[in-house]
mmCIF file of the N, C-alpha and C atoms, coordinates in Angstrom:
data_MODEL
# 
_entry.id   MODEL 
# 
loop_
_atom_site.group_PDB 
_atom_site.id 
_atom_site.type_symbol 
_atom_site.label_atom_id 
_atom_site.label_alt_id 
_atom_site.label_comp_id 
_atom_site.label_asym_id 
_atom_site.label_entity_id 
_atom_site.label_seq_id 
_atom_site.pdbx_PDB_ins_code 
_atom_site.Cartn_x 
_atom_site.Cartn_y 
_atom_site.Cartn_z 
_atom_site.occupancy 
_atom_site.B_iso_or_equiv 
_atom_site.pdbx_formal_charge 
_atom_site.auth_seq_id 
_atom_site.auth_comp_id 
_atom_site.auth_asym_id 
_atom_site.auth_atom_id 
_atom_site.pdbx_PDB_model_num 
ATOM 1   N N  . LEU A 1 1  ? -9.449  4.461  -1.666  1.00 0.00 ? 1  LEU A N  1 
ATOM 2   C CA . LEU A 1 1  ? -10.671 5.376  -1.198  1.00 0.00 ? 1  LEU A CA 1 
ATOM 3   C C  . LEU A 1 1  ? -10.728 5.266  0.243   1.00 0.00 ? 1  LEU A C  1 
ATOM 4   N N  . SER A 1 2  ? -11.150 6.157  1.107   1.00 0.00 ? 2  SER A N  1 
ATOM 5   C CA . SER A 1 2  ? -11.342 6.345  2.598   1.00 0.00 ? 2  SER A CA 1 
ATOM 6   C C  . SER A 1 2  ? -12.602 5.745  2.994   1.00 0.00 ? 2  SER A C  1 
ATOM 7   N N  . LEU A 1 3  ? -12.746 4.693  3.751   1.00 0.00 ? 3  LEU A N  1 
ATOM 8   C CA . LEU A 1 3  ? -13.989 4.050  4.358   1.00 0.00 ? 3  LEU A CA 1 
ATOM 9   C C  . LEU A 1 3  ? -14.749 5.183  5.345   1.00 0.00 ? 3  LEU A C  1 
ATOM 10  N N  . ASN A 1 4  ? -15.793 5.479  5.152   1.00 0.00 ? 4  ASN A N  1 
ATOM 11  C CA . ASN A 1 4  ? -16.673 6.186  6.164   1.00 0.00 ? 4  ASN A CA 1 
ATOM 12  C C  . ASN A 1 4  ? -16.616 5.021  7.399   1.00 0.00 ? 4  ASN A C  1 
ATOM 13  N N  . LEU A 1 5  ? -16.236 5.898  8.763   1.00 0.00 ? 5  LEU A N  1 
ATOM 14  C CA . LEU A 1 5  ? -16.413 5.087  9.876   1.00 0.00 ? 5  LEU A CA 1 
ATOM 15  C C  . LEU A 1 5  ? -17.506 5.452  10.603  1.00 0.00 ? 5  LEU A C  1 
ATOM 16  N N  . PRO A 1 6  ? -18.253 4.888  11.414  1.00 0.00 ? 6  PRO A N  1 
ATOM 17  C CA . PRO A 1 6  ? -17.713 3.416  11.969  1.00 0.00 ? 6  PRO A CA 1 
ATOM 18  C C  . PRO A 1 6  ? -18.297 2.193  11.291  1.00 0.00 ? 6  PRO A C  1 
ATOM 19  N N  . LEU A 1 7  ? -19.274 2.385  10.317  1.00 0.00 ? 7  LEU A N  1 
ATOM 20  C CA . LEU A 1 7  ? -19.920 1.192  9.865   1.00 0.00 ? 7  LEU A CA 1 
ATOM 21  C C  . LEU A 1 7  ? -19.048 0.690  8.593   1.00 0.00 ? 7  LEU A C  1 
ATOM 22  N N  . GLY A 1 8  ? -18.376 1.668  7.816   1.00 0.00 ? 8  GLY A N  1 
ATOM 23  C CA . GLY A 1 8  ? -17.392 1.367  6.937   1.00 0.00 ? 8  GLY A CA 1 
ATOM 24  C C  . GLY A 1 8  ? -18.338 0.727  5.703   1.00 0.00 ? 8  GLY A C  1 
ATOM 25  N N  . LYS A 1 9  ? -19.483 1.244  5.477   1.00 0.00 ? 9  LYS A N  1 
ATOM 26  C CA . LYS A 1 9  ? -20.506 0.502  4.472   1.00 0.00 ? 9  LYS A CA 1 
ATOM 27  C C  . LYS A 1 9  ? -20.305 1.471  3.083   1.00 0.00 ? 9  LYS A C  1 
ATOM 28  N N  . THR A 1 10 ? -19.674 2.766  3.199   1.00 0.00 ? 10 THR A N  1 
ATOM 29  C CA . THR A 1 10 ? -19.280 3.548  2.241   1.00 0.00 ? 10 THR A CA 1 
ATOM 30  C C  . THR A 1 10 ? -18.053 4.258  2.144   1.00 0.00 ? 10 THR A C  1 
ATOM 31  N N  . VAL A 1 11 ? -17.853 4.953  1.205   1.00 0.00 ? 11 VAL A N  1 
ATOM 32  C CA . VAL A 1 11 ? -16.726 5.613  1.059   1.00 0.00 ? 11 VAL A CA 1 
ATOM 33  C C  . VAL A 1 11 ? -16.768 7.031  0.786   1.00 0.00 ? 11 VAL A C  1 
ATOM 34  N N  . ALA A 1 12 ? -15.803 7.724  1.082   1.00 0.00 ? 12 ALA A N  1 
ATOM 35  C CA . ALA A 1 12 ? -15.872 9.348  0.875   1.00 0.00 ? 12 ALA A CA 1 
ATOM 36  C C  . ALA A 1 12 ? -15.474 9.648  -0.681  1.00 0.00 ? 12 ALA A C  1 
ATOM 37  N N  . ALA A 1 13 ? -16.406 9.492  -1.363  1.00 0.00 ? 13 ALA A N  1 
ATOM 38  C CA . ALA A 1 13 ? -16.450 9.643  -2.762  1.00 0.00 ? 13 ALA A CA 1 
ATOM 39  C C  . ALA A 1 13 ? -17.699 10.255 -3.309  1.00 0.00 ? 13 ALA A C  1 
ATOM 40  N N  . MET A 1 14 ? -17.370 10.799 -4.480  1.00 0.00 ? 14 MET A N  1 
ATOM 41  C CA . MET A 1 14 ? -18.835 11.780 -5.118  1.00 0.00 ? 14 MET A CA 1 
ATOM 42  C C  . MET A 1 14 ? -18.438 11.431 -6.683  1.00 0.00 ? 14 MET A C  1 
ATOM 43  N N  . ASP A 1 15 ? -19.384 11.490 -7.500  1.00 0.00 ? 15 ASP A N  1 
ATOM 44  C CA . ASP A 1 15 ? -19.594 11.555 -8.877  1.00 0.00 ? 15 ASP A CA 1 
ATOM 45  C C  . ASP A 1 15 ? -20.745 12.587 -9.438  1.00 0.00 ? 15 ASP A C  1 
ATOM 46  N N  . LEU A 1 16 ? -20.088 13.438 -10.291 1.00 0.00 ? 16 LEU A N  1 
ATOM 47  C CA . LEU A 1 16 ? -21.188 14.323 -10.752 1.00 0.00 ? 16 LEU A CA 1 
ATOM 48  C C  . LEU A 1 16 ? -21.795 13.771 -12.067 1.00 0.00 ? 16 LEU A C  1 
ATOM 49  N N  . LEU A 1 17 ? -22.995 13.387 -12.106 1.00 0.00 ? 17 LEU A N  1 
ATOM 50  C CA . LEU A 1 17 ? -23.628 12.748 -13.251 1.00 0.00 ? 17 LEU A CA 1 
ATOM 51  C C  . LEU A 1 17 ? -24.569 13.719 -14.055 1.00 0.00 ? 17 LEU A C  1 
ATOM 52  N N  . VAL A 1 18 ? -24.198 13.862 -15.247 1.00 0.00 ? 18 VAL A N  1 
ATOM 53  C CA . VAL A 1 18 ? -25.149 14.694 -16.199 1.00 0.00 ? 18 VAL A CA 1 
ATOM 54  C C  . VAL A 1 18 ? -25.917 13.829 -17.159 1.00 0.00 ? 18 VAL A C  1 
ATOM 55  N N  . PRO A 1 19 ? -27.012 14.268 -17.536 1.00 0.00 ? 19 PRO A N  1 
ATOM 56  C CA . PRO A 1 19 ? -27.822 13.784 -18.783 1.00 0.00 ? 19 PRO A CA 1 
ATOM 57  C C  . PRO A 1 19 ? -27.013 13.466 -20.005 1.00 0.00 ? 19 PRO A C  1 
ATOM 58  N N  . GLY A 1 20 ? -27.290 12.404 -20.515 1.00 0.00 ? 20 GLY A N  1 
ATOM 59  C CA . GLY A 1 20 ? -26.788 12.179 -22.117 1.00 0.00 ? 20 GLY A CA 1 
ATOM 60  C C  . GLY A 1 20 ? -25.375 11.671 -22.001 1.00 0.00 ? 20 GLY A C  1 
ATOM 61  N N  . VAL A 1 21 ? -24.455 11.947 -20.753 1.00 0.00 ? 21 VAL A N  1 
ATOM 62  C CA . VAL A 1 21 ? -23.018 11.819 -20.860 1.00 0.00 ? 21 VAL A CA 1 
ATOM 63  C C  . VAL A 1 21 ? -22.541 10.955 -19.841 1.00 0.00 ? 21 VAL A C  1 
ATOM 64  N N  . GLY A 1 22 ? -23.466 11.002 -18.691 1.00 0.00 ? 22 GLY A N  1 
ATOM 65  C CA . GLY A 1 22 ? -23.077 9.991  -17.569 1.00 0.00 ? 22 GLY A CA 1 
ATOM 66  C C  . GLY A 1 22 ? -22.047 10.813 -16.546 1.00 0.00 ? 22 GLY A C  1 
ATOM 67  N N  . GLU A 1 23 ? -21.117 10.274 -15.943 1.00 0.00 ? 23 GLU A N  1 
ATOM 68  C CA . GLU A 1 23 ? -20.056 10.662 -15.235 1.00 0.00 ? 23 GLU A CA 1 
ATOM 69  C C  . GLU A 1 23 ? -19.249 12.045 -15.731 1.00 0.00 ? 23 GLU A C  1 
ATOM 70  N N  . LEU A 1 24 ? -19.535 13.077 -15.443 1.00 0.00 ? 24 LEU A N  1 
ATOM 71  C CA . LEU A 1 24 ? -18.505 14.158 -15.839 1.00 0.00 ? 24 LEU A CA 1 
ATOM 72  C C  . LEU A 1 24 ? -17.293 14.409 -14.903 1.00 0.00 ? 24 LEU A C  1 
ATOM 73  N N  . ILE A 1 25 ? -17.505 14.288 -13.588 1.00 0.00 ? 25 ILE A N  1 
ATOM 74  C CA . ILE A 1 25 ? -16.407 14.520 -12.445 1.00 0.00 ? 25 ILE A CA 1 
ATOM 75  C C  . ILE A 1 25 ? -16.635 13.571 -11.453 1.00 0.00 ? 25 ILE A C  1 
ATOM 76  N N  . GLY A 1 26 ? -15.436 12.933 -11.283 1.00 0.00 ? 26 GLY A N  1 
ATOM 77  C CA . GLY A 1 26 ? -15.461 11.805 -10.122 1.00 0.00 ? 26 GLY A CA 1 
ATOM 78  C C  . GLY A 1 26 ? -14.328 12.358 -9.142  1.00 0.00 ? 26 GLY A C  1 
ATOM 79  N N  . GLY A 1 27 ? -14.756 12.059 -7.824  1.00 0.00 ? 27 GLY A N  1 
ATOM 80  C CA . GLY A 1 27 ? -13.610 12.587 -6.798  1.00 0.00 ? 27 GLY A CA 1 
ATOM 81  C C  . GLY A 1 27 ? -13.664 11.614 -5.532  1.00 0.00 ? 27 GLY A C  1 
ATOM 82  N N  . SER A 1 28 ? -12.650 11.687 -4.856  1.00 0.00 ? 28 SER A N  1 
ATOM 83  C CA . SER A 1 28 ? -12.547 10.767 -3.613  1.00 0.00 ? 28 SER A CA 1 
ATOM 84  C C  . SER A 1 28 ? -11.495 11.231 -2.641  1.00 0.00 ? 28 SER A C  1 
ATOM 85  N N  . GLN A 1 29 ? -11.752 10.672 -1.487  1.00 0.00 ? 29 GLN A N  1 
ATOM 86  C CA . GLN A 1 29 ? -10.772 11.015 -0.430  1.00 0.00 ? 29 GLN A CA 1 
ATOM 87  C C  . GLN A 1 29 ? -9.692  10.065 -0.398  1.00 0.00 ? 29 GLN A C  1 
ATOM 88  N N  . ARG A 1 30 ? -8.418  10.154 -0.503  1.00 0.00 ? 30 ARG A N  1 
ATOM 89  C CA . ARG A 1 30 ? -7.522  8.982  -0.246  1.00 0.00 ? 30 ARG A CA 1 
ATOM 90  C C  . ARG A 1 30 ? -7.496  8.426  1.258   1.00 0.00 ? 30 ARG A C  1 
ATOM 91  N N  . GLU A 1 31 ? -6.946  7.325  1.135   1.00 0.00 ? 31 GLU A N  1 
ATOM 92  C CA . GLU A 1 31 ? -6.797  6.610  2.406   1.00 0.00 ? 31 GLU A CA 1 
ATOM 93  C C  . GLU A 1 31 ? -5.391  7.195  3.067   1.00 0.00 ? 31 GLU A C  1 
ATOM 94  N N  . GLU A 1 32 ? -5.669  7.600  4.146   1.00 0.00 ? 32 GLU A N  1 
ATOM 95  C CA . GLU A 1 32 ? -4.275  8.095  4.759   1.00 0.00 ? 32 GLU A CA 1 
ATOM 96  C C  . GLU A 1 32 ? -3.894  7.298  6.161   1.00 0.00 ? 32 GLU A C  1 
ATOM 97  N N  . ARG A 1 33 ? -4.826  6.366  6.612   1.00 0.00 ? 33 ARG A N  1 
ATOM 98  C CA . ARG A 1 33 ? -4.533  5.702  7.597   1.00 0.00 ? 33 ARG A CA 1 
ATOM 99  C C  . ARG A 1 33 ? -3.881  4.332  7.285   1.00 0.00 ? 33 ARG A C  1 
ATOM 100 N N  . LEU A 1 34 ? -2.595  4.289  7.699   1.00 0.00 ? 34 LEU A N  1 
ATOM 101 C CA . LEU A 1 34 ? -1.859  2.983  7.292   1.00 0.00 ? 34 LEU A CA 1 
ATOM 102 C C  . LEU A 1 34 ? -2.422  1.717  7.559   1.00 0.00 ? 34 LEU A C  1 
ATOM 103 N N  . PRO A 1 35 ? -2.943  1.536  8.605   1.00 0.00 ? 35 PRO A N  1 
ATOM 104 C CA . PRO A 1 35 ? -3.355  0.014  8.869   1.00 0.00 ? 35 PRO A CA 1 
ATOM 105 C C  . PRO A 1 35 ? -4.615  -0.297 8.089   1.00 0.00 ? 35 PRO A C  1 
ATOM 106 N N  . MET A 1 36 ? -5.169  0.794  7.872   1.00 0.00 ? 36 MET A N  1 
ATOM 107 C CA . MET A 1 36 ? -6.640  0.615  6.925   1.00 0.00 ? 36 MET A CA 1 
ATOM 108 C C  . MET A 1 36 ? -6.242  0.232  5.437   1.00 0.00 ? 36 MET A C  1 
ATOM 109 N N  . LEU A 1 37 ? -4.987  1.235  5.057   1.00 0.00 ? 37 LEU A N  1 
ATOM 110 C CA . LEU A 1 37 ? -4.442  0.796  3.608   1.00 0.00 ? 37 LEU A CA 1 
ATOM 111 C C  . LEU A 1 37 ? -3.824  -0.628 3.496   1.00 0.00 ? 37 LEU A C  1 
ATOM 112 N N  . LEU A 1 38 ? -3.089  -0.910 4.548   1.00 0.00 ? 38 LEU A N  1 
ATOM 113 C CA . LEU A 1 38 ? -2.411  -2.233 4.551   1.00 0.00 ? 38 LEU A CA 1 
ATOM 114 C C  . LEU A 1 38 ? -3.399  -3.373 4.520   1.00 0.00 ? 38 LEU A C  1 
ATOM 115 N N  . SER A 1 39 ? -4.554  -3.137 5.156   1.00 0.00 ? 39 SER A N  1 
ATOM 116 C CA . SER A 1 39 ? -5.653  -4.195 5.338   1.00 0.00 ? 39 SER A CA 1 
ATOM 117 C C  . SER A 1 39 ? -6.420  -4.505 4.062   1.00 0.00 ? 39 SER A C  1 
ATOM 118 N N  . LYS A 1 40 ? -6.545  -3.226 3.327   1.00 0.00 ? 40 LYS A N  1 
ATOM 119 C CA . LYS A 1 40 ? -7.446  -3.307 2.073   1.00 0.00 ? 40 LYS A CA 1 
ATOM 120 C C  . LYS A 1 40 ? -6.560  -3.876 0.986   1.00 0.00 ? 40 LYS A C  1 
ATOM 121 N N  . MET A 1 41 ? -5.145  -3.556 1.098   1.00 0.00 ? 41 MET A N  1 
ATOM 122 C CA . MET A 1 41 ? -4.128  -4.105 0.053   1.00 0.00 ? 41 MET A CA 1 
ATOM 123 C C  . MET A 1 41 ? -4.138  -5.661 0.405   1.00 0.00 ? 41 MET A C  1 
ATOM 124 N N  . GLU A 1 42 ? -4.093  -6.103 1.557   1.00 0.00 ? 42 GLU A N  1 
ATOM 125 C CA . GLU A 1 42 ? -3.997  -7.562 1.687   1.00 0.00 ? 42 GLU A CA 1 
ATOM 126 C C  . GLU A 1 42 ? -5.530  -8.185 1.301   1.00 0.00 ? 42 GLU A C  1 
ATOM 127 N N  . GLU A 1 43 ? -6.572  -7.636 1.465   1.00 0.00 ? 43 GLU A N  1 
ATOM 128 C CA . GLU A 1 43 ? -7.853  -8.017 1.221   1.00 0.00 ? 43 GLU A CA 1 
ATOM 129 C C  . GLU A 1 43 ? -7.938  -8.129 -0.329  1.00 0.00 ? 43 GLU A C  1 
ATOM 130 N N  . SER A 1 44 ? -7.276  -7.306 -1.001  1.00 0.00 ? 44 SER A N  1 
ATOM 131 C CA . SER A 1 44 ? -7.259  -7.244 -2.560  1.00 0.00 ? 44 SER A CA 1 
ATOM 132 C C  . SER A 1 44 ? -6.237  -8.016 -3.160  1.00 0.00 ? 44 SER A C  1 
ATOM 133 N N  . GLY A 1 45 ? -5.302  -8.650 -2.371  1.00 0.00 ? 45 GLY A N  1 
ATOM 134 C CA . GLY A 1 45 ? -4.352  -9.571 -3.051  1.00 0.00 ? 45 GLY A CA 1 
ATOM 135 C C  . GLY A 1 45 ? -3.176  -8.587 -3.588  1.00 0.00 ? 45 GLY A C  1 
ATOM 136 N N  . LEU A 1 46 ? -2.986  -7.626 -3.079  1.00 0.00 ? 46 LEU A N  1 
ATOM 137 C CA . LEU A 1 46 ? -1.594  -6.902 -3.416  1.00 0.00 ? 46 LEU A CA 1 
ATOM 138 C C  . LEU A 1 46 ? -0.712  -6.927 -2.377  1.00 0.00 ? 46 LEU A C  1 
ATOM 139 N N  . ASP A 1 47 ? 0.612   -6.918 -3.136  1.00 0.00 ? 47 ASP A N  1 
ATOM 140 C CA . ASP A 1 47 ? 1.680   -6.917 -2.307  1.00 0.00 ? 47 ASP A CA 1 
ATOM 141 C C  . ASP A 1 47 ? 2.293   -5.576 -1.838  1.00 0.00 ? 47 ASP A C  1 
ATOM 142 N N  . PRO A 1 48 ? 2.310   -5.342 -0.524  1.00 0.00 ? 48 PRO A N  1 
ATOM 143 C CA . PRO A 1 48 ? 2.610   -3.982 0.047   1.00 0.00 ? 48 PRO A CA 1 
ATOM 144 C C  . PRO A 1 48 ? 4.243   -3.558 -0.508  1.00 0.00 ? 48 PRO A C  1 
ATOM 145 N N  . GLU A 1 49 ? 4.853   -4.674 -0.749  1.00 0.00 ? 49 GLU A N  1 
ATOM 146 C CA . GLU A 1 49 ? 6.202   -4.372 -1.182  1.00 0.00 ? 49 GLU A CA 1 
ATOM 147 C C  . GLU A 1 49 ? 6.285   -3.839 -2.754  1.00 0.00 ? 49 GLU A C  1 
ATOM 148 N N  . ASP A 1 50 ? 5.444   -4.093 -3.347  1.00 0.00 ? 50 ASP A N  1 
ATOM 149 C CA . ASP A 1 50 ? 5.249   -3.657 -4.770  1.00 0.00 ? 50 ASP A CA 1 
ATOM 150 C C  . ASP A 1 50 ? 4.712   -1.993 -4.686  1.00 0.00 ? 50 ASP A C  1 
ATOM 151 N N  . TYR A 1 51 ? 4.306   -1.802 -3.769  1.00 0.00 ? 51 TYR A N  1 
ATOM 152 C CA . TYR A 1 51 ? 3.907   -0.379 -3.540  1.00 0.00 ? 51 TYR A CA 1 
ATOM 153 C C  . TYR A 1 51 ? 4.609   0.281  -2.346  1.00 0.00 ? 51 TYR A C  1 
ATOM 154 N N  . TRP A 1 52 ? 5.869   0.143  -2.084  1.00 0.00 ? 52 TRP A N  1 
ATOM 155 C CA . TRP A 1 52 ? 6.550   0.597  -0.909  1.00 0.00 ? 52 TRP A CA 1 
ATOM 156 C C  . TRP A 1 52 ? 6.606   1.951  -0.800  1.00 0.00 ? 52 TRP A C  1 
ATOM 157 N N  . TRP A 1 53 ? 6.808   2.677  -2.043  1.00 0.00 ? 53 TRP A N  1 
ATOM 158 C CA . TRP A 1 53 ? 6.727   4.074  -2.054  1.00 0.00 ? 53 TRP A CA 1 
ATOM 159 C C  . TRP A 1 53 ? 5.385   4.552  -1.536  1.00 0.00 ? 53 TRP A C  1 
ATOM 160 N N  . TYR A 1 54 ? 4.267   4.106  -1.913  1.00 0.00 ? 54 TYR A N  1 
ATOM 161 C CA . TYR A 1 54 ? 3.068   4.585  -1.562  1.00 0.00 ? 54 TYR A CA 1 
ATOM 162 C C  . TYR A 1 54 ? 2.725   4.249  -0.070  1.00 0.00 ? 54 TYR A C  1 
ATOM 163 N N  . VAL A 1 55 ? 3.321   3.097  0.341   1.00 0.00 ? 55 VAL A N  1 
ATOM 164 C CA . VAL A 1 55 ? 2.921   3.025  1.591   1.00 0.00 ? 55 VAL A CA 1 
ATOM 165 C C  . VAL A 1 55 ? 3.792   3.967  2.696   1.00 0.00 ? 55 VAL A C  1 
ATOM 166 N N  . ASP A 1 56 ? 5.177   4.085  2.290   1.00 0.00 ? 56 ASP A N  1 
ATOM 167 C CA . ASP A 1 56 ? 6.122   4.837  2.916   1.00 0.00 ? 56 ASP A CA 1 
ATOM 168 C C  . ASP A 1 56 ? 5.486   6.303  3.115   1.00 0.00 ? 56 ASP A C  1 
ATOM 169 N N  . LEU A 1 57 ? 4.733   6.824  2.061   1.00 0.00 ? 57 LEU A N  1 
ATOM 170 C CA . LEU A 1 57 ? 4.136   7.987  2.174   1.00 0.00 ? 57 LEU A CA 1 
ATOM 171 C C  . LEU A 1 57 ? 3.106   8.210  3.299   1.00 0.00 ? 57 LEU A C  1 
ATOM 172 N N  . ARG A 1 58 ? 2.458   6.909  3.676   1.00 0.00 ? 58 ARG A N  1 
ATOM 173 C CA . ARG A 1 58 ? 1.409   6.892  4.786   1.00 0.00 ? 58 ARG A CA 1 
ATOM 174 C C  . ARG A 1 58 ? 2.299   6.621  5.974   1.00 0.00 ? 58 ARG A C  1 
ATOM 175 N N  . ARG A 1 59 ? 3.333   6.035  5.882   1.00 0.00 ? 59 ARG A N  1 
ATOM 176 C CA . ARG A 1 59 ? 4.149   5.341  7.217   1.00 0.00 ? 59 ARG A CA 1 
ATOM 177 C C  . ARG A 1 59 ? 4.743   6.698  7.666   1.00 0.00 ? 59 ARG A C  1 
ATOM 178 N N  . TYR A 1 60 ? 5.166   7.749  7.080   1.00 0.00 ? 60 TYR A N  1 
ATOM 179 C CA . TYR A 1 60 ? 5.998   8.704  7.749   1.00 0.00 ? 60 TYR A CA 1 
ATOM 180 C C  . TYR A 1 60 ? 5.024   9.994  7.678   1.00 0.00 ? 60 TYR A C  1 
ATOM 181 N N  . GLY A 1 61 ? 3.919   9.896  7.697   1.00 0.00 ? 61 GLY A N  1 
ATOM 182 C CA . GLY A 1 61 ? 2.973   11.007 7.742   1.00 0.00 ? 61 GLY A CA 1 
ATOM 183 C C  . GLY A 1 61 ? 2.100   11.511 6.497   1.00 0.00 ? 61 GLY A C  1 
ATOM 184 N N  . SER A 1 62 ? 1.022   11.528 6.980   1.00 0.00 ? 62 SER A N  1 
ATOM 185 C CA . SER A 1 62 ? 0.080   11.946 5.772   1.00 0.00 ? 62 SER A CA 1 
ATOM 186 C C  . SER A 1 62 ? -1.038  12.689 6.422   1.00 0.00 ? 62 SER A C  1 
ATOM 187 N N  . VAL A 1 63 ? -1.811  13.510 5.745   1.00 0.00 ? 63 VAL A N  1 
ATOM 188 C CA . VAL A 1 63 ? -3.137  14.437 6.161   1.00 0.00 ? 63 VAL A CA 1 
ATOM 189 C C  . VAL A 1 63 ? -4.129  13.724 5.244   1.00 0.00 ? 63 VAL A C  1 
ATOM 190 N N  . PRO A 1 64 ? -5.382  14.036 5.631   1.00 0.00 ? 64 PRO A N  1 
ATOM 191 C CA . PRO A 1 64 ? -6.560  13.695 4.957   1.00 0.00 ? 64 PRO A CA 1 
ATOM 192 C C  . PRO A 1 64 ? -6.478  14.456 3.783   1.00 0.00 ? 64 PRO A C  1 
ATOM 193 N N  . HIS A 1 65 ? -6.471  14.049 2.602   1.00 0.00 ? 65 HIS A N  1 
ATOM 194 C CA . HIS A 1 65 ? -6.581  14.765 1.445   1.00 0.00 ? 65 HIS A CA 1 
ATOM 195 C C  . HIS A 1 65 ? -7.369  13.951 0.151   1.00 0.00 ? 65 HIS A C  1 
ATOM 196 N N  . SER A 1 66 ? -7.842  14.702 -0.694  1.00 0.00 ? 66 SER A N  1 
ATOM 197 C CA . SER A 1 66 ? -8.763  14.483 -1.714  1.00 0.00 ? 66 SER A CA 1 
ATOM 198 C C  . SER A 1 66 ? -8.266  14.805 -2.975  1.00 0.00 ? 66 SER A C  1 
ATOM 199 N N  . GLY A 1 67 ? -8.848  14.258 -4.011  1.00 0.00 ? 67 GLY A N  1 
ATOM 200 C CA . GLY A 1 67 ? -8.736  14.768 -5.594  1.00 0.00 ? 67 GLY A CA 1 
ATOM 201 C C  . GLY A 1 67 ? -9.875  14.556 -6.198  1.00 0.00 ? 67 GLY A C  1 
ATOM 202 N N  . TYR A 1 68 ? -9.940  15.107 -7.610  1.00 0.00 ? 68 TYR A N  1 
ATOM 203 C CA . TYR A 1 68 ? -11.119 14.620 -8.698  1.00 0.00 ? 68 TYR A CA 1 
ATOM 204 C C  . TYR A 1 68 ? -10.402 14.657 -10.041 1.00 0.00 ? 68 TYR A C  1 
ATOM 205 N N  . GLY A 1 69 ? -11.149 14.129 -10.821 1.00 0.00 ? 69 GLY A N  1 
ATOM 206 C CA . GLY A 1 69 ? -10.864 13.988 -12.162 1.00 0.00 ? 69 GLY A CA 1 
ATOM 207 C C  . GLY A 1 69 ? -12.039 14.372 -12.980 1.00 0.00 ? 69 GLY A C  1 
ATOM 208 N N  . LEU A 1 70 ? -11.725 15.344 -14.119 1.00 0.00 ? 70 LEU A N  1 
ATOM 209 C CA . LEU A 1 70 ? -12.541 15.638 -15.186 1.00 0.00 ? 70 LEU A CA 1 
ATOM 210 C C  . LEU A 1 70 ? -12.498 14.963 -16.276 1.00 0.00 ? 70 LEU A C  1 
ATOM 211 N N  . GLY A 1 71 ? -13.438 14.159 -16.881 1.00 0.00 ? 71 GLY A N  1 
ATOM 212 C CA . GLY A 1 71 ? -13.325 13.671 -18.287 1.00 0.00 ? 71 GLY A CA 1 
ATOM 213 C C  . GLY A 1 71 ? -13.461 14.808 -19.336 1.00 0.00 ? 71 GLY A C  1 
ATOM 214 N N  . PHE A 1 72 ? -12.424 15.337 -19.743 1.00 0.00 ? 72 PHE A N  1 
ATOM 215 C CA . PHE A 1 72 ? -12.722 16.553 -20.302 1.00 0.00 ? 72 PHE A CA 1 
ATOM 216 C C  . PHE A 1 72 ? -13.357 16.200 -21.722 1.00 0.00 ? 72 PHE A C  1 
ATOM 217 N N  . GLU A 1 73 ? -13.130 15.223 -22.200 1.00 0.00 ? 73 GLU A N  1 
ATOM 218 C CA . GLU A 1 73 ? -13.926 15.011 -23.372 1.00 0.00 ? 73 GLU A CA 1 
ATOM 219 C C  . GLU A 1 73 ? -15.190 14.691 -23.361 1.00 0.00 ? 73 GLU A C  1 
ATOM 220 N N  . ARG A 1 74 ? -15.551 14.701 -22.125 1.00 0.00 ? 74 ARG A N  1 
ATOM 221 C CA . ARG A 1 74 ? -17.320 14.339 -21.788 1.00 0.00 ? 74 ARG A CA 1 
ATOM 222 C C  . ARG A 1 74 ? -17.733 16.039 -21.735 1.00 0.00 ? 74 ARG A C  1 
ATOM 223 N N  . LEU A 1 75 ? -16.914 16.780 -21.315 1.00 0.00 ? 75 LEU A N  1 
ATOM 224 C CA . LEU A 1 75 ? -17.447 18.192 -21.117 1.00 0.00 ? 75 LEU A CA 1 
ATOM 225 C C  . LEU A 1 75 ? -17.988 18.862 -22.348 1.00 0.00 ? 75 LEU A C  1 
ATOM 226 N N  . PRO A 1 76 ? -17.162 18.824 -23.418 1.00 0.00 ? 76 PRO A N  1 
ATOM 227 C CA . PRO A 1 76 ? -17.604 19.267 -24.618 1.00 0.00 ? 76 PRO A CA 1 
ATOM 228 C C  . PRO A 1 76 ? -18.889 18.615 -24.983 1.00 0.00 ? 76 PRO A C  1 
ATOM 229 N N  . CYS A 1 77 ? -18.858 17.147 -24.839 1.00 0.00 ? 77 CYS A N  1 
ATOM 230 C CA . CYS A 1 77 ? -20.362 16.595 -25.184 1.00 0.00 ? 77 CYS A CA 1 
ATOM 231 C C  . CYS A 1 77 ? -21.287 17.095 -24.586 1.00 0.00 ? 77 CYS A C  1 
ATOM 232 N N  . TYR A 1 78 ? -21.246 17.196 -23.227 1.00 0.00 ? 78 TYR A N  1 
ATOM 233 C CA . TYR A 1 78 ? -22.292 17.925 -22.477 1.00 0.00 ? 78 TYR A CA 1 
ATOM 234 C C  . TYR A 1 78 ? -22.835 19.108 -22.828 1.00 0.00 ? 78 TYR A C  1 
ATOM 235 N N  . VAL A 1 79 ? -21.920 20.201 -23.091 1.00 0.00 ? 79 VAL A N  1 
ATOM 236 C CA . VAL A 1 79 ? -22.101 21.598 -23.373 1.00 0.00 ? 79 VAL A CA 1 
ATOM 237 C C  . VAL A 1 79 ? -22.758 21.753 -24.737 1.00 0.00 ? 79 VAL A C  1 
ATOM 238 N N  . THR A 1 80 ? -22.178 20.747 -25.539 1.00 0.00 ? 80 THR A N  1 
ATOM 239 C CA . THR A 1 80 ? -22.674 21.070 -27.141 1.00 0.00 ? 80 THR A CA 1 
ATOM 240 C C  . THR A 1 80 ? -23.844 20.183 -27.348 1.00 0.00 ? 80 THR A C  1 
ATOM 241 N N  . GLY A 1 81 ? -24.155 19.337 -26.353 1.00 0.00 ? 81 GLY A N  1 
ATOM 242 C CA . GLY A 1 81 ? -25.330 18.356 -26.449 1.00 0.00 ? 81 GLY A CA 1 
ATOM 243 C C  . GLY A 1 81 ? -25.212 17.315 -27.327 1.00 0.00 ? 81 GLY A C  1 
# 
């Protein structure tokens, strides 16, 4: 997740919460800044060598990008009550 700067107290993310089901959709911006990514990996105890392919995606150029996920089984629950 990408930290919102300058304070770094929040991340660029969202959740769509609906009554009776909870989170229906969740989305976030991926971290495209290599130094920030490596710092977070170190902070979390992850070895960047284990994620070499992901780190290389950022090393050789990336743009800010986001994604979301829909809990499909939750949609019928919400629609049908």
